[in-house]
DSSP file (Angstrom, degrees, kcal/mol; ACC not computed):
  #  RESIDUE AA STRUCTURE BP1 BP2  ACC     N-H-->O    O-->H-N    N-H-->O    O-->H-N    TCO  KAPPA ALPHA  PHI   PSI    X-CA   Y-CA   Z-CA
    1    1 A X     >        0   0    0      0, 0.0     4,-2.3     0, 0.0     5,-0.2   0.000 360.0 360.0 360.0 -42.4  -22.2    5.3  -22.7
    2    2 A X  H  >  +     0   0    0      1,-0.2     4,-2.6     2,-0.2     5,-0.2   0.912 360.0  50.2 -64.0 -41.8  -19.1    6.0  -24.8
    3    3 A X  H  > S+     0   0    0      2,-0.2     4,-2.6     1,-0.2    -1,-0.2   0.895 109.5  51.4 -64.6 -39.1  -19.1    9.7  -23.8
    4    4 A X  H  > S+     0   0    0      2,-0.2     4,-2.4     1,-0.2    -1,-0.2   0.931 111.1  47.9 -61.2 -45.6  -19.3    8.7  -20.2
    5    5 A X  H  X S+     0   0    0     -4,-2.3     4,-2.4     1,-0.2    -2,-0.2   0.920 113.0  48.0 -61.8 -45.2  -16.4    6.3  -20.6
    6    6 A X  H  X S+     0   0    0     -4,-2.6     4,-2.8     2,-0.2    -1,-0.2   0.899 110.8  51.5 -62.5 -40.9  -14.3    9.0  -22.4
    7    7 A X  H  X S+     0   0    0     -4,-2.6     4,-2.0     2,-0.2    -2,-0.2   0.911 110.9  48.0 -62.8 -42.6  -15.1   11.6  -19.7
    8    8 A X  H  X S+     0   0    0     -4,-2.4     4,-1.3     1,-0.2    -2,-0.2   0.914 113.5  47.5 -63.7 -43.1  -14.0    9.2  -17.0
    9    9 A X  H  X S+     0   0    0     -4,-2.4     4,-2.5     1,-0.2     3,-0.2   0.895 109.8  54.1 -64.7 -40.4  -10.8    8.4  -18.9
   10   10 A X  H  < S+     0   0    0     -4,-2.8    -1,-0.2     1,-0.2    -2,-0.2   0.886 109.2  47.3 -61.0 -41.1  -10.2   12.1  -19.5
   11   11 A X  H  < S+     0   0    0     -4,-2.0    -1,-0.2     1,-0.2    -2,-0.2   0.738 120.7  36.3 -77.8 -21.1  -10.4   12.9  -15.8
   12   12 A X  H  < S+     0   0    0     -4,-1.3    -2,-0.2    -3,-0.2    -1,-0.2   0.662  91.3 101.9-105.0 -19.7   -8.1   10.1  -14.6
   13   13 A X     <  -     0   0    0     -4,-2.5     2,-0.6    -5,-0.2   104,-0.0  -0.398  58.2-153.4 -64.7 140.2   -5.6   10.0  -17.5
   14   14 A X        -     0   0    0     -2,-0.1    -1,-0.1   102,-0.0    -3,-0.1  -0.876  14.3-159.3-118.0  96.8   -2.3   11.7  -16.7
   15   15 A X        -     0   0    0     -2,-0.6     2,-0.7     1,-0.1   101,-0.0  -0.277  28.0-100.5 -72.4 160.4   -0.7   13.0  -19.8
   16   16 A X        +     0   0    0      2,-0.0     2,-0.2    -2,-0.0    -1,-0.1  -0.739  59.8 158.0 -80.4 118.3    3.0   13.7  -20.2
   17   17 A X        +     0   0    0     -2,-0.7     2,-0.3     2,-0.1    67,-0.0  -0.773  16.5  64.6-133.6 175.8    3.3   17.5  -19.9
   18   18 A X  S    S-     0   0    0     -2,-0.2     7,-1.1     7,-0.1     2,-0.3  -0.694  80.1 -35.6 109.6-159.4    5.8   20.1  -19.0
   19   19 A X  E     -A   24   0A   0     -2,-0.3     2,-0.4     5,-0.2     5,-0.2  -0.778  35.9-170.1-108.2 147.6    9.1   21.2  -20.5
   20   20 A X  E >  S-A   23   0A   0      3,-2.7     3,-1.3    -2,-0.3    -2,-0.0  -0.954  84.0 -16.1-134.9 116.2   11.8   19.4  -22.3
   21   21 A X  T 3  S-     0   0    0     -2,-0.4     3,-0.1     1,-0.3    -1,-0.0   0.833 129.8 -54.0  56.8  34.4   15.0   21.3  -22.9
   22   22 A X  T 3  S+     0   0    0      1,-0.3     2,-0.3     0, 0.0    -1,-0.3   0.534 118.8 104.2  82.2   6.9   13.1   24.5  -22.3
   23   23 A X  E <  S-A   20   0A   0     -3,-1.3    -3,-2.7    14,-0.0    -1,-0.3  -0.885  75.6-109.3-121.0 151.1   10.3   23.8  -24.8
   24   24 A X  E     -A   19   0A   0     -2,-0.3    -5,-0.2    -5,-0.2    87,-0.0  -0.479  51.0 -94.5 -69.3 148.6    6.7   22.6  -24.4
   25   25 A X        -     0   0    0     -7,-1.1    12,-0.1    -2,-0.1    -1,-0.1  -0.293  47.9 -97.0 -65.8 152.1    6.3   19.1  -25.6
   26   26 A X        -     0   0    0      1,-0.1    -1,-0.1    -3,-0.1     2,-0.1  -0.253  38.5-103.5 -68.7 156.6    5.1   18.6  -29.2
   27   27 A X        -     0   0    0      1,-0.1    -1,-0.1     6,-0.1    18,-0.1  -0.422  36.8-112.0 -70.7 152.1    1.4   18.1  -30.1
   28   28 A X        -     0   0    0     -2,-0.1    -1,-0.1     1,-0.1     5,-0.1  -0.238  36.7 -97.1 -72.0 175.8    0.3   14.5  -31.0
   29   29 A X  S    S+     0   0    0      2,-0.1    -1,-0.1     3,-0.1     4,-0.1   0.766  97.4  98.1 -67.0 -25.0   -0.7   13.8  -34.6
   30   30 A X  S    S-     0   0    0      1,-0.1     3,-0.2    88,-0.1    90,-0.1  -0.274  82.7-122.8 -67.1 153.8   -4.4   14.3  -33.7
   31   31 A X  S    S+     0   0    0      1,-0.2    90,-0.2    88,-0.2    92,-0.2   0.316  90.3  93.3 -81.3  10.6   -6.0   17.7  -34.5
   32   32 A X  S    S+     0   0    0     87,-0.6    83,-2.2    86,-0.1     2,-0.3  -0.109  75.9  71.2 -96.9  38.3   -7.1   18.3  -30.9
   33   33 A X  E     -B  114   0B   0     -3,-0.2     2,-0.3    81,-0.2    81,-0.2  -0.990  53.3-172.5-151.1 139.5   -3.9   20.3  -30.0
   34   34 A X  E     +B  113   0B   0     79,-2.2    79,-2.7    -2,-0.3     2,-0.3  -0.977  11.9 171.8-130.7 149.6   -2.5   23.7  -30.7
   35   35 A X  E >   -Bc 112  46B   0     10,-3.1    12,-1.2    -2,-0.3     3,-0.7  -0.989  38.8-142.0-156.5 144.6    1.0   25.0  -29.8
   36   36 A X  T 3  S+     0   0    0     75,-2.1    13,-0.3    -2,-0.3    76,-0.1   0.577 106.3  60.8 -80.6  -9.6    3.2   28.0  -30.5
   37   37 A X  T 3  S+     0   0    0     74,-0.6    -1,-0.2   -12,-0.1     9,-0.1   0.420  83.4 103.3 -94.8   0.2    6.1   25.6  -30.5
   38   38 A X  S <  S-     0   0    0     -3,-0.7     2,-0.2     7,-0.2     9,-0.1  -0.344  92.8 -80.0 -72.8 164.0    4.7   23.6  -33.4
   39   39 A X    >   -     0   0    0      1,-0.1     3,-2.6     2,-0.1     7,-0.3  -0.482  37.1-131.4 -63.7 127.7    6.2   24.1  -36.9
   40   40 A X  T 3  S+     0   0    0      1,-0.3    -1,-0.1    -2,-0.2     6,-0.1   0.730 107.2  60.4 -56.3 -21.6    4.7   27.3  -38.4
   41   41 A X  T 3  S+     0   0    0      1,-0.1     2,-1.3     2,-0.0    -1,-0.3   0.589  81.7  92.8 -79.8 -10.5    4.0   25.3  -41.6
   42   42 A X    <>  -     0   0    0     -3,-2.6     4,-2.7     1,-0.2     3,-0.3  -0.698  55.1-178.1 -87.0  92.1    1.8   22.9  -39.6
   43   43 A X  T  4 S+     0   0    0     -2,-1.3    -1,-0.2     1,-0.2    -3,-0.0   0.712  76.7  57.4 -66.4 -22.4   -1.6   24.6  -40.1
   44   44 A X  T  4 S+     0   0    0      1,-0.1    -1,-0.2    -3,-0.1   -11,-0.2   0.902 122.7  18.1 -74.3 -42.1   -3.4   22.1  -37.9
   45   45 A X  T  4 S+     0   0    0     -3,-0.3   -10,-3.1    -6,-0.2     2,-0.3   0.687 101.1  94.2-107.3 -22.3   -1.3   22.6  -34.7
   46   46 A X  B  <  +c   35   0B   0     -4,-2.7     2,-0.3    -7,-0.3   -10,-0.2  -0.570  32.7 160.5 -87.5 137.0    0.5   25.9  -35.0
   47   47 A X        -     0   0    0    -12,-1.2    -9,-0.2    -2,-0.3    64,-0.2  -0.967  45.0-104.9-137.2 144.6   -0.6   29.3  -33.6
   48   48 A X        -     0   0    0     -2,-0.3   -11,-0.1     1,-0.1   -12,-0.1  -0.295  43.6 -96.6 -66.6 154.2    1.8   32.1  -33.1
   49   49 A X        -     0   0    0    -13,-0.3     2,-0.8     1,-0.1    61,-0.2  -0.185  43.0 -95.8 -64.3 164.8    2.9   32.9  -29.5
   50   50 A X  E     -D  109   0B   0     59,-2.5    59,-2.3    -3,-0.1     2,-0.2  -0.762  44.7-155.2 -87.0 111.5    1.1   35.7  -27.6
   51   51 A X  E     +D  108   0B   0     -2,-0.8     2,-0.3    57,-0.2    57,-0.2  -0.566  16.2 175.6 -88.4 151.2    3.2   38.8  -28.0
   52   52 A X        -     0   0    0     55,-2.1    90,-0.1    -2,-0.2     4,-0.1  -0.975  30.1-158.6-149.4 161.9    3.2   41.7  -25.5
   53   53 A X        +     0   0    0     89,-1.1    89,-0.2    -2,-0.3     3,-0.1   0.552  67.6  90.6-115.7 -17.2    5.0   45.0  -24.8
   54   54 A X  S    S-     0   0    0      1,-0.2     2,-0.1    87,-0.2    -2,-0.1  -0.094  97.0 -65.1 -72.4 175.9    4.2   45.5  -21.1
   55   55 A X    >>  -     0   0    0      1,-0.1     4,-2.0     2,-0.0     3,-0.6  -0.442  47.5-126.4 -63.3 134.0    6.5   44.2  -18.3
   56   56 A X  H 3> S+     0   0    0      1,-0.2     4,-2.7     2,-0.2     5,-0.2   0.854 107.2  53.6 -52.9 -41.3    6.6   40.4  -18.3
   57   57 A X  H 3> S+     0   0    0      1,-0.2     4,-2.1     2,-0.2    -1,-0.2   0.879 108.4  49.9 -65.2 -36.7    5.6   40.0  -14.6
   58   58 A X  H <> S+     0   0    0     -3,-0.6     4,-2.2     2,-0.2    -1,-0.2   0.914 113.0  46.3 -66.5 -41.9    2.5   42.2  -15.1
   59   59 A X  H  X S+     0   0    0     -4,-2.0     4,-2.5     2,-0.2    -2,-0.2   0.906 111.5  51.4 -66.9 -41.6    1.4   40.2  -18.2
   60   60 A X  H  X S+     0   0    0     -4,-2.7     4,-2.0    -5,-0.2    -1,-0.2   0.897 110.9  48.9 -62.5 -41.0    2.1   36.9  -16.4
   61   61 A X  H  X S+     0   0    0     -4,-2.1     4,-2.4     2,-0.2    -1,-0.2   0.898 110.4  50.8 -64.3 -41.7   -0.1   38.1  -13.5
   62   62 A X  H  X S+     0   0    0     -4,-2.2     4,-2.6     2,-0.2    -2,-0.2   0.897 108.4  52.7 -64.6 -39.8   -2.9   39.2  -15.9
   63   63 A X  H  X S+     0   0    0     -4,-2.5     4,-2.6     2,-0.2    -1,-0.2   0.933 110.7  46.7 -60.7 -45.8   -2.8   35.8  -17.5
   64   64 A X  H  X S+     0   0    0     -4,-2.0     4,-2.2     1,-0.2    -2,-0.2   0.905 112.3  50.0 -64.4 -41.1   -3.2   34.0  -14.1
   65   65 A X  H  X S+     0   0    0     -4,-2.4     4,-0.9     2,-0.2    -1,-0.2   0.905 111.1  50.1 -62.6 -41.5   -6.0   36.4  -13.1
   66   66 A X  H >X S+     0   0    0     -4,-2.6     3,-0.9     1,-0.2     4,-0.5   0.936 110.2  49.4 -62.3 -47.5   -7.8   35.7  -16.5
   67   67 A X  H >< S+     0   0    0     -4,-2.6     3,-1.2     1,-0.3     6,-0.2   0.891 108.0  54.2 -60.6 -39.4   -7.4   31.9  -16.0
   68   68 A X  H 3< S+     0   0    0     -4,-2.2    -1,-0.3     1,-0.2    -2,-0.2   0.729 100.2  62.6 -67.6 -20.6   -8.8   32.1  -12.5
   69   69 A X  H << S+     0   0    0     -4,-0.9     2,-0.5    -3,-0.9    -1,-0.2   0.646  82.8  91.7 -79.9 -13.4  -11.9   34.0  -13.9
   70   70 A X    X<  -     0   0    0     -3,-1.2     3,-1.5    -4,-0.5    -4,-0.0  -0.713  67.8-151.6 -83.1 122.6  -12.9   31.0  -16.0
   71   71 A X  T 3  S+     0   0    0     -2,-0.5    -1,-0.1     1,-0.3    -4,-0.0   0.738  96.2  51.2 -66.3 -20.5  -15.4   28.7  -14.1
   72   72 A X  T 3  S+     0   0    0     15,-0.0    16,-2.5    -3,-0.0     2,-0.4   0.362  98.2  85.9 -96.7   5.3  -14.2   25.7  -16.0
   73   73 A X  E <   -E   87   0B   0     -3,-1.5     2,-0.4    -6,-0.2    14,-0.2  -0.843  48.7-176.0-113.4 144.8  -10.5   26.3  -15.4
   74   74 A X  E     -E   86   0B   0     12,-2.0    12,-2.7    -2,-0.4     2,-0.6  -0.987  23.5-136.6-134.6 125.1   -8.2   25.2  -12.6
   75   75 A X  E     +E   85   0B   0     -2,-0.4    10,-0.3    10,-0.2     3,-0.1  -0.727  27.4 173.3 -79.0 120.3   -4.5   26.3  -12.3
   76   76 A X  E     +     0   0B   0      8,-2.3     2,-0.3    -2,-0.6     9,-0.2   0.598  63.9  21.4-105.8 -15.5   -2.7   23.1  -11.2
   77   77 A X  E     +E   84   0B   0      7,-1.7     7,-3.0     2,-0.0     2,-0.4  -0.950  58.3 174.3-155.1 133.4    0.9   24.3  -11.5
   78   78 A X  E     +E   83   0B   0     -2,-0.3     5,-0.2     5,-0.2     2,-0.2  -0.940  11.6 159.5-144.9 118.5    2.5   27.7  -11.5
   79   79 A X        -     0   0    0      3,-3.4    -2,-0.0    -2,-0.4     0, 0.0  -0.526  59.0 -70.0-122.6-169.9    6.2   28.4  -11.4
   80   80 A X  S    S-     0   0    0      1,-0.2     3,-0.0    -2,-0.2     0, 0.0   0.888 126.3  -3.3 -53.9 -46.6    8.4   31.3  -12.3
   81   81 A X  S    S+     0   0    0      1,-0.1    21,-2.6    20,-0.0     2,-0.4   0.258 121.5  76.7-133.4  11.9    7.8   31.0  -16.1
   82   82 A X  E     + F   0 101B   0     19,-0.2    -3,-3.4     2,-0.0     2,-0.4  -0.984  48.8 176.3-130.4 136.7    5.6   27.9  -16.5
   83   83 A X  E     -EF  78 100B   0     17,-2.3    17,-2.7    -2,-0.4     2,-0.4  -1.000   7.4-168.5-140.7 137.1    1.9   27.6  -15.8
   84   84 A X  E     +EF  77  99B   0     -7,-3.0    -8,-2.3    -2,-0.4    -7,-1.7  -0.994   8.7 178.3-129.3 132.7   -0.5   24.6  -16.4
   85   85 A X  E     -EF  75  98B   0     13,-3.1    13,-2.9    -2,-0.4     2,-0.5  -0.930  20.0-140.0-128.1 153.6   -4.2   24.7  -16.2
   86   86 A X  E     -EF  74  97B   0    -12,-2.7   -12,-2.0    -2,-0.3     2,-0.5  -0.962  11.6-161.3-112.6 130.7   -7.0   22.2  -16.7
   87   87 A X  E     -EF  73  96B   0      9,-2.7     9,-2.9    -2,-0.5     2,-0.5  -0.950   7.3-159.2-109.7 130.0  -10.2   23.1  -18.5
   88   88 A X  E     - F   0  95B   0    -16,-2.5     7,-0.2    -2,-0.5     6,-0.1  -0.937  17.8-124.6-114.0 126.7  -13.1   20.8  -17.9
   89   89 A X     >  -     0   0    0      5,-2.7     4,-0.8    -2,-0.5     0, 0.0  -0.372  14.9-134.1 -68.8 147.6  -16.0   20.8  -20.4
   90   90 A X  T  4 S+     0   0    0      2,-0.1    -1,-0.1     1,-0.1    -2,-0.0   0.898  95.2  46.5 -70.4 -41.8  -19.4   21.4  -18.9
   91   91 A X  T  4 S+     0   0    0      1,-0.1    -1,-0.1     3,-0.0    -2,-0.0   0.960 133.1   4.6 -72.8 -53.0  -21.4   18.6  -20.6
   92   92 A X  T  4 S-     0   0    0      2,-0.1    -2,-0.1   -85,-0.0    -1,-0.1   0.497  93.6-116.2-114.6  -5.5  -19.2   15.5  -20.3
   93   93 A X     <  +     0   0    0     -4,-0.8    -3,-0.1     1,-0.2     2,-0.0   0.722  48.5 171.0  79.4  20.1  -16.3   16.7  -18.1
   94   94 A X        -     0   0    0     -6,-0.1    -5,-2.7   -84,-0.1     2,-0.5  -0.379  26.4-133.6 -62.5 143.0  -13.6   16.2  -20.7
   95   95 A X  E     -F   88   0B   0     -7,-0.2    21,-2.1   -88,-0.1     2,-0.4  -0.873  18.6-169.6-107.3 131.3  -10.3   17.7  -19.6
   96   96 A X  E     -FG  87 115B   0     -9,-2.9    -9,-2.7    -2,-0.5     2,-0.5  -0.956  16.6-141.1-112.2 136.2   -8.0   19.8  -21.8
   97   97 A X  E     -FG  86 114B   0     17,-2.8    17,-2.6    -2,-0.4     2,-0.5  -0.864  17.6-171.0 -98.6 127.0   -4.5   20.6  -20.5
   98   98 A X  E     -FG  85 113B   0    -13,-2.9   -13,-3.1    -2,-0.5     2,-0.4  -0.980   2.9-172.9-122.8 124.1   -3.3   24.1  -21.3
   99   99 A X  E     -FG  84 112B   0     13,-3.2    13,-1.9    -2,-0.5     2,-0.4  -0.896   4.8-165.2-118.3 146.2    0.3   25.1  -20.7
  100  100 A X  E     -FG  83 111B   0    -17,-2.7   -17,-2.3    -2,-0.4     2,-0.4  -0.985   3.1-166.3-131.3 142.2    1.9   28.5  -20.9
  101  101 A X  E     -FG  82 110B   0      9,-2.7     9,-2.9    -2,-0.4     2,-0.5  -0.973  15.5-142.9-131.4 115.6    5.6   29.4  -21.0
  102  102 A X  E     - G   0 109B   0    -21,-2.6     2,-0.7    -2,-0.4     7,-0.2  -0.670   9.6-166.6 -83.3 123.4    6.7   33.0  -20.4
  103  103 A X  E  >> - G   0 108B   0      5,-2.7     5,-1.6    -2,-0.5     4,-1.0  -0.876   6.2-177.8-108.4  96.1    9.7   34.1  -22.5
  104  104 A X  T  45S+     0   0    0     -2,-0.7    -1,-0.2     1,-0.2   -48,-0.1   0.859  77.8  52.7 -64.3 -38.1   10.8   37.4  -20.8
  105  105 A X  T  45S+     0   0    0      1,-0.2    -1,-0.2     2,-0.1    -2,-0.0   0.928 118.1  33.7 -67.6 -46.2   13.5   38.2  -23.4
  106  106 A X  T  45S-     0   0    0      2,-0.1    -1,-0.2   -55,-0.0    -2,-0.2   0.503 104.5-128.4 -87.8  -3.4   11.4   37.9  -26.5
  107  107 A X  T  <5 +     0   0    0     -4,-1.0   -55,-2.1     1,-0.2     2,-0.3   0.945  66.4 118.8  53.1  55.1    8.3   39.2  -24.7
  108  108 A X  E   < -DG  51 103B   0     -5,-1.6    -5,-2.7   -57,-0.2     2,-0.5  -0.967  58.7-136.9-139.8 157.2    6.0   36.4  -25.8
  109  109 A X  E     -DG  50 102B   0    -59,-2.3   -59,-2.5    -2,-0.3    -7,-0.2  -0.976  20.8-155.7-114.3 117.2    4.0   33.7  -24.0
  110  110 A X  E     - G   0 101B   0     -9,-2.9    -9,-2.7    -2,-0.5     2,-0.3  -0.547  18.1-176.0 -85.4 159.4    4.3   30.3  -25.6
  111  111 A X  E     - G   0 100B   0    -11,-0.2   -75,-2.1    -2,-0.2   -74,-0.6  -0.974  25.8-161.4-152.4 161.0    1.5   27.8  -25.1
  112  112 A X  E     -BG  35  99B   0    -13,-1.9   -13,-3.2    -2,-0.3     2,-0.4  -0.937  12.7-177.1-145.6 126.7    0.2   24.3  -25.7
  113  113 A X  E     +BG  34  98B   0    -79,-2.7   -79,-2.2    -2,-0.3     2,-0.3  -0.981  15.3 162.3-130.0 120.2   -3.5   23.4  -25.4
  114  114 A X  E     -BG  33  97B   0    -17,-2.6   -17,-2.8    -2,-0.4     2,-0.3  -0.989  37.3-120.6-143.6 145.2   -4.5   19.8  -25.9
  115  115 A X  E     - G   0  96B   0    -83,-2.2   -19,-0.2    -2,-0.3   -83,-0.1  -0.602  19.9-141.5 -78.5 143.1   -7.4   17.4  -25.2
  116  116 A X  S    S+     0   0    0    -21,-2.1     2,-0.3    -2,-0.3    -1,-0.1   0.846  80.1  20.0 -73.9 -34.6   -6.6   14.4  -23.1
  117  117 A X  S    S+     0   0    0    -22,-0.3    -1,-0.1  -104,-0.0     2,-0.0  -0.853  97.2  36.3-133.0 166.3   -8.7   12.0  -25.0
  118  118 A X  S    S-     0   0    0     -2,-0.3   -86,-0.1     1,-0.1     3,-0.1  -0.202  71.3-101.9  86.0-177.8  -10.4   11.6  -28.3
  119  119 A X  S    S+     0   0    0      1,-0.3   -87,-0.6   -88,-0.1     2,-0.3   0.778  94.3  34.9-112.4 -53.4   -9.2   12.7  -31.8
  120  120 A X        -     0   0    0    -89,-0.1    -1,-0.3   -90,-0.1   -88,-0.1  -0.820  45.6-174.7-109.3 147.7  -11.1   15.9  -32.7
  121  121 A X    >   -     0   0    0     -2,-0.3     3,-1.6   -90,-0.2    -1,-0.1   0.212  48.6-116.6-118.7  11.0  -12.1   18.7  -30.4
  122  122 A X  T 3  S-     0   0    0      1,-0.3   -90,-0.1     2,-0.1    -2,-0.1   0.805  74.2 -57.0  55.9  31.7  -14.0   20.7  -33.1
  123  123 A X  T 3> S+     0   0    0    -92,-0.2     4,-2.6     3,-0.0    -1,-0.3   0.581  99.5 136.2  82.6  10.6  -11.5   23.5  -32.7
  124  124 A X  H <> S+     0   0    0     -3,-1.6     4,-2.3     1,-0.2     5,-0.1   0.889  71.7  47.0 -61.8 -41.9  -12.1   24.0  -29.0
  125  125 A X  H  > S+     0   0    0      2,-0.2     4,-2.2     1,-0.2    -1,-0.2   0.914 113.5  48.5 -67.5 -41.6   -8.4   24.3  -28.1
  126  126 A X  H  > S+     0   0    0      1,-0.2     4,-2.3     2,-0.2    -2,-0.2   0.937 112.8  48.3 -61.7 -46.7   -7.7   26.8  -30.9
  127  127 A X  H  X S+     0   0    0     -4,-2.6     4,-2.3     1,-0.2    -2,-0.2   0.892 109.9  52.9 -61.3 -41.2  -10.7   28.9  -30.0
  128  128 A X  H  X S+     0   0    0     -4,-2.3     4,-2.5    -5,-0.2    -1,-0.2   0.940 110.9  45.3 -62.2 -46.9   -9.7   28.9  -26.3
  129  129 A X  H  X S+     0   0    0     -4,-2.2     4,-2.8     1,-0.2    -1,-0.2   0.915 112.7  50.6 -64.9 -41.4   -6.2   30.2  -27.1
  130  130 A X  H  X S+     0   0    0     -4,-2.3     4,-2.5     1,-0.2    -1,-0.2   0.877 111.1  49.6 -64.3 -36.3   -7.5   32.8  -29.5
  131  131 A X  H  X S+     0   0    0     -4,-2.3     4,-2.5     2,-0.2    -2,-0.2   0.907 111.4  48.3 -67.9 -41.5  -10.0   34.0  -26.9
  132  132 A X  H  X S+     0   0    0     -4,-2.5     4,-2.6     2,-0.2     5,-0.2   0.928 112.8  49.1 -62.1 -44.9   -7.2   34.2  -24.2
  133  133 A X  H  X S+     0   0    0     -4,-2.8     4,-2.3     1,-0.2    -2,-0.2   0.941 113.2  46.4 -59.3 -48.8   -5.0   36.1  -26.7
  134  134 A X  H  X S+     0   0    0     -4,-2.5     4,-0.6     1,-0.2    -2,-0.2   0.901 113.5  48.4 -63.2 -41.8   -7.8   38.6  -27.6
  135  135 A X  H >< S+     0   0    0     -4,-2.5     3,-0.9     1,-0.2     4,-0.3   0.926 113.4  46.4 -66.6 -44.8   -8.8   39.1  -23.9
  136  136 A X  H >< S+     0   0    0     -4,-2.6     3,-1.3     1,-0.2    -1,-0.2   0.886 109.9  54.2 -64.5 -37.7   -5.2   39.8  -22.8
  137  137 A X  H 3< S+     0   0    0     -4,-2.3    -1,-0.2     1,-0.3    -2,-0.2   0.571  89.4  77.4 -77.5  -6.8   -4.5   42.1  -25.7
  138  138 A X  T << S+     0   0    0     -3,-0.9    -1,-0.3    -4,-0.6    -2,-0.2   0.671  71.9 102.6 -73.0 -15.8   -7.5   44.3  -24.8
  139  139 A X  S X  S-     0   0    0     -3,-1.3     3,-1.4    -4,-0.3    -3,-0.0  -0.455  79.6-129.6 -67.8 139.8   -5.4   45.8  -22.1
  140  140 A X  T 3  S+     0   0    0      1,-0.3    -1,-0.1    -2,-0.1    -3,-0.0   0.829 105.5  42.1 -60.0 -34.5   -4.1   49.3  -23.0
  141  141 A X  T 3         0   0    0      1,-0.2    -1,-0.3   -88,-0.0   -88,-0.2   0.178 360.0 360.0-103.4  18.7   -0.6   48.4  -22.1
  142  142 A X    <         0   0    0     -3,-1.4   -89,-1.1    -5,-0.2    -1,-0.2   0.482 360.0 360.0 -76.1 360.0   -0.4   45.0  -23.6
């Protein structure tokens, strides 16, 4: 019953997302969020941005194609350098919000991946970002 209630809350809750002064919003104190904009000394929330060497537009296109290939992901917003996707868990339908910010000058993609509800995600957001990083970097020209 509790999981059902949390799943319902997760699918209807509308978190505050997006950019503020050109940065992704900070993670909450709970451990169910990772971000490349977190303090590098914050081992709970920080992961380094996704670096690349190819043309930014090609990498951005590959990221979008990769996200579209996930059956549990939906791209809900895509702009010039900002992208937001929702990942829905199979079992209970919990929603995680994943944001990406393309930095063309530094040739990195910043990100924030966070669960909408609950406290712990058992490392799901961290694993997701690491998998996206690994998949993107398998390209020869990445």
